[in-house]
C-alpha positions in Angstrom: 85.1 94.6 110.9 88.6 94.9 110.0 91.2 98.1 110.4 91.0 99.3 106.7 87.3 99.1 107.0 86.7 101.0 109.7 88.1 104.0 108.4 86.4 103.8 105.3 83.5 103.8 107.1 84.3 106.7 108.9 84.7 108.9 105.8 81.5 107.5 104.4 79.8 108.8 106.9 81.6 112.3 107.0 81.5 112.5 103.3 77.1 112.0 103.1 76.7 114.1 106.2 78.0 117.5 104.7 76.3 115.9 100.9 73.1 115.8 102.6 73.5 119.7 103.0 73.5 120.5 99.6 71.0 121.2 97.6 70.7 122.0 93.4 73.1 124.3 92.1 75.6 124.0 95.3 75.4 120.2 94.9 76.3 120.5 91.2 79.2 122.7 92.0 80.9 120.2 94.6 80.4 117.0 92.7 82.9 117.2 90.1 85.9 116.0 90.0 89.5 117.5 92.2 92.6 118.4 90.7 95.9 120.2 92.1 98.8 119.4 95.0 99.2 119.0 98.8 102.4 118.9 100.7 102.9 118.9 104.2 105.5 118.8 107.6 104.0 115.8 109.1 105.1 115.0 113.2 103.3 112.5 115.3 103.2 109.5 117.5 103.6 105.8 116.7 101.8 102.8 118.8 104.6 100.2 117.9 105.4 97.6 121.0 108.5 96.7 122.1 106.9 93.9 124.3 108.5 91.0 122.2 111.8 92.8 121.7 112.1 93.3 125.6 111.7 89.8 126.3 114.6 88.8 124.3 117.4 91.1 124.9 119.4 89.6 128.1 118.7 90.4 131.6 120.3 93.6 132.9 119.5 95.2 129.7 116.9 98.3 129.7 113.5 98.0 128.8 112.4 100.0 126.0 108.7 101.7 126.6 108.2 105.0 125.0 105.7 105.3 122.0 108.5 106.3 119.2 108.2 110.0 117.4 107.7 110.6 113.9 109.0 113.3 112.5 108.5 113.5 107.9 106.8 114.6 105.5 104.4 114.2 102.7 103.4 115.3 99.1 100.9 114.6 96.6 99.4 115.1 93.1 95.6 115.0 92.2 94.1 114.4 89.4 90.8 114.0 88.9 90.3 112.8 92.9 93.3 110.1 93.0 96.1 111.0 94.9 99.4 110.0 94.1 102.3 110.4 96.1 104.4 108.7 99.2 105.9 110.1 102.7 108.7 109.7 104.3 111.0 110.5 107.9 112.4 109.6 111.0 111.4 107.1 114.1 112.9 108.6 117.1 112.2 105.9 119.8 114.7 107.4 122.5 117.5 106.0 125.0 117.5 103.6 127.5 119.6 102.8 130.5 120.6 100.4 133.1 123.6 100.1 135.3 126.2 100.1 132.3 124.0 99.1 130.0 122.0 101.6 127.1 119.8 100.9 123.9 119.4 104.0 121.5 116.5 103.5 119.3 115.9 105.3 115.7 114.8 104.1 112.3 113.3 105.8 109.3 110.3 105.0 107.1 109.3 105.5 103.3 105.8 104.7 101.8 104.5 105.4 98.6 100.5 106.1 99.0 97.2 106.3 96.6 94.5 108.3 98.1 91.4 109.3 96.6 89.4 112.9 97.9 85.6 111.8 99.0 85.2 116.0 100.6 86.2 119.2 99.0 84.2 122.2 100.1 84.8 125.6 101.5 88.3 124.9 102.7 87.8 121.5 104.6 89.5 118.4 102.6 88.8 114.9 103.4 90.8 111.7 101.9 91.5 107.9 102.5 95.0 106.5 101.3 96.7 103.5 101.3 100.8 103.3 101.6 103.1 100.3 101.2 106.7 100.7 101.6 109.2 100.1 104.8 109.9 101.0 108.2 113.4 100.5 109.0 114.6 100.5 112.5 118.0 100.6 113.8 118.5 99.3 117.4 122.1 100.2 118.7 123.0 98.6 121.8 126.1 99.8 124.1 127.7 100.3 127.3 126.5 103.7 128.9 128.5 106.7 127.4 131.0 107.7 130.0 134.3 109.4 129.8 137.3 107.2 129.3 141.4 107.1 128.3 142.3 106.7 124.9 144.8 104.0 126.5 141.7 102.4 127.7 139.1 102.5 124.7 141.7 100.8 122.3 143.1 98.7 125.0 139.9 97.2 125.9 137.2 98.1 123.6 133.6 98.3 124.6 131.1 95.8 123.1 128.8 97.3 121.1 126.3 96.5 118.3 124.1 97.8 115.7 120.9 96.1 114.8 118.7 96.9 111.9 115.0 95.5 111.1 113.9 96.1 107.9 110.0 95.3 107.5 107.4 95.9 104.7 104.6 97.4 105.7 100.9 98.5 104.7 99.6 101.1 106.0 95.8 102.2 106.0 94.5 106.4 107.2 92.3 109.2 107.0 93.2 112.8 106.7 91.0 115.9 107.4 92.2 119.7 106.2 91.4 122.9 106.6 92.6 125.7 104.9 93.7 128.4 107.4 94.3 131.2 105.0 93.7 131.4 100.9 90.3 131.0 98.5 87.5 128.8 100.4 84.5 128.0 98.2 82.4 125.6 97.3 84.9 123.8 94.9 87.5 123.7 97.1 90.5 125.1 98.7 94.0 126.5 98.5 96.7 128.3 100.6 98.1 127.2 104.1 96.3 124.5 105.4 96.4 122.4 108.8 94.9 118.9 109.7 95.5 115.4 111.3 96.0 112.0 109.9 95.4 108.7 111.8 95.7 105.2 110.8 97.0 101.6 111.3 100.3 100.4 109.6 100.8 96.7 109.2 103.5 94.4 108.4 102.8 91.9 104.8 106.1 90.7 105.1 108.3 89.8 108.5 111.7 92.8 108.8 114.9 91.0 108.1 117.3 91.5 110.8 121.0 92.3 110.2 123.9 93.6 112.3 127.3 95.4 111.6 129.5 92.4 109.9 125.9 90.9 108.4 122.8 89.1 108.7 121.3 87.8 111.8 120.2 84.3 112.0 117.4 84.0 114.5 115.9 87.5 114.6 113.3 87.9 117.3 109.5 87.6 115.5 108.9 91.8 116.3 107.0 93.8 114.3 106.4 97.9 114.0 102.0 96.9 114.0 100.3 99.8 115.4 98.0 103.3 115.3 99.7 106.2 114.4 98.1 110.1 114.6 100.2 112.5 112.8 99.9 116.4 112.3 99.6 118.3 108.8 101.2 121.6 108.4 101.5 122.9 105.3 99.4 123.2 102.0 98.9 123.6 98.6 95.2 123.4 96.6 92.5 121.4 95.7 90.0 122.4 93.2 87.5 121.5 91.2 87.7 122.8 86.9 
């Protein structure tokens, strides 16, 4: 079973369990389409693997080990259960040093997303999403930062380069929200919300490598595939009319 099927199966089971508890008029109240909007701050972590990148760095360079931290935001319009929106943010991989060599890892991401509300009842909202976009990774390779005179820097310039890897990505995720404050009813909720989003992202097209002065012709076969989990802090309203 692939990753997408696993997440959609989880959503189906959660929704079925909740709806099985409803009868009569209450079941009718929660069966209508949802409308509204949501917006969130979304910090989290990504399990990108850097083994292939470490393998091609020259001997003496530091090993990249951290799992990148994500800091971003997302927003959605909801019309008849269908969610349209997107997300963007930064990727923070950290700095790694060995002897006099240093590698700084950072980047950003941008995605357009479609989703569908499968559960919206008494302050709880659950929805799967599929997203398409880019992961843009920046790798700054240079000598370790240390004090130096102006004459030294200009007379014997340090060797450094910034590498860029732009990869086209697909993301599959499931999000669950709870309304902490505001109205909660069988018809939906609004107010301040918190939640979690978890999923998997994978490349549908190989990344394009570039550096300061142009294209890199033999960039490593490296992808930003991996699982991710993000907090969701924000709110809005999701109600049935």
